[in-house]
N, CA, C and O atoms as a GROMACS GRO file, in nm:
protein
  364
    1UNK      N    1   9.884  11.068  14.881
    1UNK     CA    2   9.804  11.075  14.746
    1UNK      C    3   9.671  11.055  14.774
    1UNK      O    4   9.638  10.951  14.832
    2UNK      N    5   9.576  11.152  14.738
    2UNK     CA    6   9.426  11.134  14.741
    2UNK      C    7   9.386  11.010  14.638
    2UNK      O    8   9.465  10.962  14.556
    3UNK      N    9   9.257  10.969  14.659
    3UNK     CA   10   9.202  10.841  14.571
    3UNK      C   11   9.177  10.905  14.430
    3UNK      O   12   9.194  10.836  14.330
    4UNK      N   13   9.140  11.025  14.422
    4UNK     CA   14   9.138  11.075  14.279
    4UNK      C   15   9.257  11.067  14.203
    4UNK      O   16   9.254  11.018  14.090
    5UNK      N   17   9.372  11.113  14.258
    5UNK     CA   18   9.512  11.119  14.210
    5UNK      C   19   9.542  10.963  14.178
    5UNK      O   20   9.581  10.932  14.065
    6UNK      N   21   9.526  10.881  14.262
    6UNK     CA   22   9.546  10.751  14.254
    6UNK      C   23   9.474  10.688  14.132
    6UNK      O   24   9.543  10.621  14.056
    7UNK      N   25   9.363  10.700  14.111
    7UNK     CA   26   9.283  10.657  14.006
    7UNK      C   27   9.344  10.713  13.866
    7UNK      O   28   9.359  10.642  13.766
    8UNK      N   29   9.375  10.850  13.875
    8UNK     CA   30   9.420  10.905  13.757
    8UNK      C   31   9.559  10.830  13.721
    8UNK      O   32   9.584  10.788  13.609
    9UNK      N   33   9.640  10.820  13.825
    9UNK     CA   34   9.765  10.756  13.768
    9UNK      C   35   9.765  10.612  13.737
    9UNK      O   36   9.857  10.566  13.669
   10UNK      N   37   9.651  10.519  13.790
   10UNK     CA   38   9.626  10.406  13.736
   10UNK      C   39   9.575  10.404  13.592
   10UNK      O   40   9.620  10.318  13.516
   11UNK      N   41   9.491  10.487  13.551
   11UNK     CA   42   9.427  10.512  13.436
   11UNK      C   43   9.547  10.552  13.326
   11UNK      O   44   9.543  10.507  13.212
   12UNK      N   45   9.631  10.623  13.363
   12UNK     CA   46   9.764  10.656  13.277
   12UNK      C   47   9.851  10.532  13.257
   12UNK      O   48   9.903  10.513  13.147
   13UNK      N   49   9.867  10.455  13.351
   13UNK     CA   50   9.941  10.338  13.353
   13UNK      C   51   9.874  10.243  13.262
   13UNK      O   52   9.947  10.175  13.190
   14UNK      N   53   9.748  10.227  13.253
   14UNK     CA   54   9.655  10.114  13.180
   14UNK      C   55   9.676  10.179  13.040
   14UNK      O   56   9.701  10.099  12.951
   15UNK      N   57   9.670  10.312  13.006
   15UNK     CA   58   9.688  10.366  12.879
   15UNK      C   59   9.816  10.327  12.816
   15UNK      O   60   9.823  10.298  12.697
   16UNK      N   61   9.912  10.326  12.891
   16UNK     CA   62  10.042  10.290  12.834
   16UNK      C   63  10.067  10.156  12.801
   16UNK      O   64  10.154  10.130  12.717
   17UNK      N   65   9.992  10.055  12.864
   17UNK     CA   66  10.018   9.911  12.850
   17UNK      C   67   9.932   9.871  12.718
   17UNK      O   68   9.952   9.764  12.661
   18UNK      N   69   9.837   9.960  12.676
   18UNK     CA   70   9.760   9.922  12.562
   18UNK      C   71   9.848   9.977  12.431
   18UNK      O   72   9.851  10.095  12.395
   19UNK      N   73   9.918   9.866  12.370
   19UNK     CA   74  10.016   9.924  12.273
   19UNK      C   75   9.947   9.952  12.160
   19UNK      O   76   9.850   9.886  12.120
   20UNK      N   77  10.003  10.066  12.095
   20UNK     CA   78   9.951  10.127  11.975
   20UNK      C   79  10.058  10.082  11.866
   20UNK      O   80  10.171  10.130  11.864
   21UNK      N   81  10.015   9.988  11.779
   21UNK     CA   82  10.106   9.951  11.658
   21UNK      C   83  10.081  10.035  11.543
   21UNK      O   84   9.977  10.100  11.543
   22UNK      N   85  10.153  10.043  11.451
   22UNK     CA   86  10.141  10.122  11.333
   22UNK      C   87  10.141  10.024  11.195
   22UNK      O   88  10.213   9.924  11.188
   23UNK      N   89  10.064  10.061  11.103
   23UNK     CA   90  10.107  10.018  10.955
   23UNK      C   91  10.212  10.113  10.894
   23UNK      O   92  10.188  10.233  10.882
   24UNK      N   93  10.322  10.060  10.856
   24UNK     CA   94  10.402  10.153  10.784
   24UNK      C   95  10.403  10.119  10.633
   24UNK      O   96  10.427  10.001  10.607
   25UNK      N   97  10.380  10.201  10.530
   25UNK     CA   98  10.382  10.174  10.410
   25UNK      C   99  10.490  10.234  10.346
   25UNK      O  100  10.520  10.352  10.364
   26UNK      N  101  10.558  10.150  10.261
   26UNK     CA  102  10.694  10.176  10.191
   26UNK      C  103  10.679  10.201  10.055
   26UNK      O  104  10.592  10.145   9.989
   27UNK      N  105  10.765  10.289  10.002
   27UNK     CA  106  10.762  10.332   9.860
   27UNK      C  107  10.824  10.213   9.764
   27UNK      O  108  10.911  10.137   9.805
   28UNK      N  109  10.778  10.205   9.653
   28UNK     CA  110  10.817  10.107   9.567
   28UNK      C  111  10.822  10.185   9.419
   28UNK      O  112  10.777  10.299   9.411
   29UNK      N  113  10.869  10.130   9.323
   29UNK     CA  114  10.871  10.166   9.157
   29UNK      C  115  10.783  10.113   9.088
   29UNK      O  116  10.792  10.125   8.966
   30UNK      N  117  10.669  10.040   9.146
   30UNK     CA  118  10.575   9.962   9.073
   30UNK      C  119  10.436  10.037   9.066
   30UNK      O  120  10.380  10.070   8.961
   31UNK      N  121  10.388  10.058   9.196
   31UNK     CA  122  10.242  10.115   9.189
   31UNK      C  123  10.218  10.248   9.164
   31UNK      O  124  10.298  10.333   9.203
   32UNK      N  125  10.121  10.276   9.107
   32UNK     CA  126  10.063  10.430   9.080
   32UNK      C  127  10.021  10.494   9.185
   32UNK      O  128   9.978  10.424   9.276
   33UNK      N  129  10.022  10.613   9.198
   33UNK     CA  130   9.966  10.701   9.297
   33UNK      C  131   9.810  10.660   9.317
   33UNK      O  132   9.762  10.631   9.427
   34UNK      N  133   9.744  10.663   9.200
   34UNK     CA  134   9.609  10.623   9.204
   34UNK      C  135   9.591  10.472   9.277
   34UNK      O  136   9.506  10.463   9.366
   35UNK      N  137   9.649  10.384   9.250
   35UNK     CA  138   9.638  10.254   9.304
   35UNK      C  139   9.655  10.273   9.455
   35UNK      O  140   9.571  10.232   9.535
   36UNK      N  141   9.779  10.343   9.495
   36UNK     CA  142   9.811  10.333   9.631
   36UNK      C  143   9.682  10.415   9.715
   36UNK      O  144   9.628  10.376   9.818
   37UNK      N  145   9.650  10.542   9.635
   37UNK     CA  146   9.532  10.600   9.703
   37UNK      C  147   9.406  10.536   9.713
   37UNK      O  148   9.335  10.563   9.810
   38UNK      N  149   9.363  10.451   9.620
   38UNK     CA  150   9.229  10.370   9.620
   38UNK      C  151   9.247  10.266   9.729
   38UNK      O  152   9.154  10.234   9.803
   39UNK      N  153   9.383  10.206   9.740
   39UNK     CA  154   9.400  10.110   9.831
   39UNK      C  155   9.397  10.152   9.972
   39UNK      O  156   9.360  10.069  10.055
   40UNK      N  157   9.429  10.270  10.013
   40UNK     CA  158   9.446  10.326  10.130
   40UNK      C  159   9.302  10.377  10.158
   40UNK      O  160   9.270  10.375  10.277
   41UNK      N  161   9.218  10.417  10.078
   41UNK     CA  162   9.084  10.447  10.102
   41UNK      C  163   9.005  10.305  10.139
   41UNK      O  164   8.929  10.297  10.235
   42UNK      N  165   9.030  10.211  10.063
   42UNK     CA  166   8.967  10.069  10.090
   42UNK      C  167   8.994  10.010  10.211
   42UNK      O  168   8.910   9.978  10.296
   43UNK      N  169   9.149   9.993  10.220
   43UNK     CA  170   9.196   9.912  10.334
   43UNK      C  171   9.206   9.981  10.484
   43UNK      O  172   9.192   9.921  10.591
   44UNK      N  173   9.233  10.112  10.470
   44UNK     CA  174   9.276  10.198  10.602
   44UNK      C  175   9.148  10.278  10.633
   44UNK      O  176   9.133  10.333  10.742
   45UNK      N  177   9.060  10.283  10.541
   45UNK     CA  178   8.933  10.384  10.559
   45UNK      C  179   8.991  10.511  10.554
   45UNK      O  180   8.957  10.583  10.648
   46UNK      N  181   9.065  10.559  10.476
   46UNK     CA  182   9.118  10.697  10.450
   46UNK      C  183   9.017  10.783  10.377
   46UNK      O  184   8.937  10.730  10.301
   47UNK      N  185   9.019  10.917  10.399
   47UNK     CA  186   8.949  11.004  10.307
   47UNK      C  187   9.044  11.008  10.188
   47UNK      O  188   9.152  10.950  10.189
   48UNK      N  189   9.000  11.080  10.087
   48UNK     CA  190   9.073  11.076   9.962
   48UNK      C  191   9.191  11.174   9.982
   48UNK      O  192   9.295  11.168   9.916
   49UNK      N  193   9.168  11.265  10.080
   49UNK     CA  194   9.278  11.368  10.109
   49UNK      C  195   9.395  11.307  10.186
   49UNK      O  196   9.514  11.321  10.156
   50UNK      N  197   9.343  11.233  10.294
   50UNK     CA  198   9.440  11.161  10.374
   50UNK      C  199   9.530  11.054  10.291
   50UNK      O  200   9.650  11.038  10.313
   51UNK      N  201   9.454  10.980  10.191
   51UNK     CA  202   9.538  10.889  10.120
   51UNK      C  203   9.612  10.955  10.018
   51UNK      O  204   9.714  10.899   9.979
   52UNK      N  205   9.580  11.065   9.965
   52UNK     CA  206   9.680  11.144   9.878
   52UNK      C  207   9.791  11.184   9.946
   52UNK      O  208   9.901  11.161   9.895
   53UNK      N  209   9.782  11.238  10.050
   53UNK     CA  210   9.894  11.297  10.130
   53UNK      C  211   9.989  11.210  10.184
   53UNK      O  212  10.107  11.244  10.200
   54UNK      N  213   9.934  11.070  10.221
   54UNK     CA  214  10.019  10.970  10.255
   54UNK      C  215  10.090  10.917  10.142
   54UNK      O  216  10.208  10.884  10.158
   55UNK      N  217  10.026  10.903  10.011
   55UNK     CA  218  10.089  10.876   9.896
   55UNK      C  219  10.219  10.937   9.861
   55UNK      O  220  10.322  10.881   9.823
   56UNK      N  221  10.190  11.088   9.887
   56UNK     CA  222  10.294  11.186   9.846
   56UNK      C  223  10.402  11.165   9.953
   56UNK      O  224  10.519  11.167   9.915
   57UNK      N  225  10.375  11.146  10.076
   57UNK     CA  226  10.476  11.135  10.191
   57UNK      C  227  10.571  11.007  10.155
   57UNK      O  228  10.693  11.018  10.154
   58UNK      N  229  10.507  10.890  10.126
   58UNK     CA  230  10.576  10.769  10.087
   58UNK      C  231  10.663  10.792   9.969
   58UNK      O  232  10.777  10.745   9.962
   59UNK      N  233  10.608  10.864   9.875
   59UNK     CA  234  10.676  10.886   9.744
   59UNK      C  235  10.808  10.960   9.792
   59UNK      O  236  10.913  10.912   9.750
   60UNK      N  237  10.814  11.065   9.871
   60UNK     CA  238  10.918  11.136   9.869
   60UNK      C  239  11.006  11.121   9.995
   60UNK      O  240  11.116  11.175  10.006
   61UNK      N  241  10.944  11.034  10.100
   61UNK     CA  242  11.030  10.994  10.230
   61UNK      C  243  11.061  10.852  10.235
   61UNK      O  244  11.134  10.799  10.318
   62UNK      N  245  11.000  10.796  10.139
   62UNK     CA  246  11.023  10.636  10.133
   62UNK      C  247  10.928  10.549  10.214
   62UNK      O  248  10.917  10.427  10.198
   63UNK      N  249  10.853  10.629  10.310
   63UNK     CA  250  10.762  10.545  10.391
   63UNK      C  251  10.685  10.636  10.482
   63UNK      O  252  10.731  10.744  10.520
   64UNK      N  253  10.572  10.593  10.514
   64UNK     CA  254  10.470  10.648  10.595
   64UNK      C  255  10.381  10.568  10.675
   64UNK      O  256  10.340  10.460  10.632
   65UNK      N  257  10.344  10.620  10.809
   65UNK     CA  258  10.258  10.545  10.882
   65UNK      C  259  10.131  10.569  10.843
   65UNK      O  260  10.088  10.684  10.856
   66UNK      N  261  10.062  10.487  10.799
   66UNK     CA  262   9.915  10.506  10.747
   66UNK      C  263   9.795  10.470  10.816
   66UNK      O  264   9.683  10.501  10.775
   67UNK      N  265   9.820  10.394  10.939
   67UNK     CA  266   9.729  10.350  11.036
   67UNK      C  267   9.778  10.313  11.169
   67UNK      O  268   9.880  10.246  11.183
   68UNK      N  269   9.696  10.363  11.280
   68UNK     CA  270   9.765  10.333  11.401
   68UNK      C  271   9.644  10.258  11.491
   68UNK      O  272   9.529  10.302  11.483
   69UNK      N  273   9.671  10.163  11.563
   69UNK     CA  274   9.569  10.117  11.648
   69UNK      C  275   9.610   9.970  11.700
   69UNK      O  276   9.728   9.938  11.691
   70UNK      N  277   9.530   9.892  11.747
   70UNK     CA  278   9.540   9.772  11.822
   70UNK      C  279   9.593   9.671  11.708
   70UNK      O  280   9.547   9.682  11.594
   71UNK      N  281   9.678   9.587  11.734
   71UNK     CA  282   9.728   9.492  11.640
   71UNK      C  283   9.608   9.420  11.554
   71UNK      O  284   9.612   9.403  11.432
   72UNK      N  285   9.509   9.384  11.635
   72UNK     CA  286   9.399   9.300  11.596
   72UNK      C  287   9.310   9.369  11.474
   72UNK      O  288   9.248   9.311  11.385
   73UNK      N  289   9.323   9.506  11.496
   73UNK     CA  290   9.249   9.587  11.384
   73UNK      C  291   9.339   9.612  11.268
   73UNK      O  292   9.290   9.619  11.156
   74UNK      N  293   9.484   9.626  11.288
   74UNK     CA  294   9.576   9.637  11.188
   74UNK      C  295   9.614   9.532  11.109
   74UNK      O  296   9.665   9.549  10.998
   75UNK      N  297   9.589   9.404  11.166
   75UNK     CA  298   9.640   9.292  11.066
   75UNK      C  299   9.576   9.284  10.956
   75UNK      O  300   9.640   9.291  10.852
   76UNK      N  301   9.424   9.268  10.953
   76UNK     CA  302   9.361   9.243  10.835
   76UNK      C  303   9.380   9.354  10.728
   76UNK      O  304   9.382   9.327  10.608
   77UNK      N  305   9.393   9.487  10.781
   77UNK     CA  306   9.416   9.606  10.700
   77UNK      C  307   9.538   9.595  10.636
   77UNK      O  308   9.548   9.639  10.521
   78UNK      N  309   9.647   9.536  10.701
   78UNK     CA  310   9.788   9.515  10.640
   78UNK      C  311   9.774   9.413  10.527
   78UNK      O  312   9.826   9.429  10.417
   79UNK      N  313   9.702   9.310  10.562
   79UNK     CA  314   9.699   9.203  10.467
   79UNK      C  315   9.649   9.246  10.343
   79UNK      O  316   9.696   9.212  10.235
   80UNK      N  317   9.540   9.332  10.361
   80UNK     CA  318   9.474   9.400  10.227
   80UNK      C  319   9.567   9.491  10.149
   80UNK      O  320   9.552   9.508  10.028
   81UNK      N  321   9.664   9.552  10.220
   81UNK     CA  322   9.766   9.632  10.145
   81UNK      C  323   9.862   9.544  10.082
   81UNK      O  324   9.918   9.578   9.978
   82UNK      N  325   9.882   9.448  10.131
   82UNK     CA  326   9.983   9.343  10.075
   82UNK      C  327   9.923   9.261   9.968
   82UNK      O  328   9.995   9.223   9.876
   83UNK      N  329   9.793   9.229   9.972
   83UNK     CA  330   9.735   9.152   9.869
   83UNK      C  331   9.719   9.257   9.748
   83UNK      O  332   9.714   9.211   9.634
   84UNK      N  333   9.710   9.393   9.768
   84UNK     CA  334   9.690   9.496   9.642
   84UNK      C  335   9.828   9.497   9.593
   84UNK      O  336   9.841   9.564   9.491
   85UNK      N  337   9.933   9.442   9.635
   85UNK     CA  338  10.070   9.458   9.597
   85UNK      C  339  10.161   9.580   9.654
   85UNK      O  340  10.262   9.624   9.600
   86UNK      N  341  10.106   9.621   9.763
   86UNK     CA  342  10.188   9.733   9.827
   86UNK      C  343  10.279   9.670   9.928
   86UNK      O  344  10.263   9.556   9.972
   87UNK      N  345  10.378   9.754   9.964
   87UNK     CA  346  10.486   9.715  10.045
   87UNK      C  347  10.458   9.774  10.208
   87UNK      O  348  10.479   9.892  10.234
   88UNK      N  349  10.413   9.686  10.302
   88UNK     CA  350  10.380   9.739  10.416
   88UNK      C  351  10.410   9.637  10.518
   88UNK      O  352  10.422   9.518  10.489
   89UNK      N  353  10.423   9.690  10.652
   89UNK     CA  354  10.445   9.612  10.761
   89UNK      C  355  10.391   9.668  10.883
   89UNK      O  356  10.380   9.790  10.888
   90UNK      N  357  10.350   9.589  10.998
   90UNK     CA  358  10.308   9.652  11.124
   90UNK      C  359  10.419   9.659  11.215
   90UNK      O  360  10.479   9.556  11.245
   91UNK      N  361  10.451   9.764  11.257
   91UNK     CA  362  10.554   9.772  11.352
   91UNK      C  363  10.510   9.830  11.511
   91UNK      O  364  10.595   9.840  11.599
   0.00000   0.00000   0.00000
């Protein structure tokens, strides 16, 4: 194995070690579409279109991944969703 191939293999291994967590938003019978959309824009920095699509998926499928990234970035965002009365968790 050449040194270039070895470096590529090491980079792939390092990328696998960096765990990508997800915030999963769950459906409820309490919050309006507008509230969910506004909260996703605020807490997850979604565009209006992203937030609307996620709210529709949550409504019809029961849940939707709304943000992916390192845990330290997701924790405060998930807290904002929970503080807004939404049902979410980091997985």
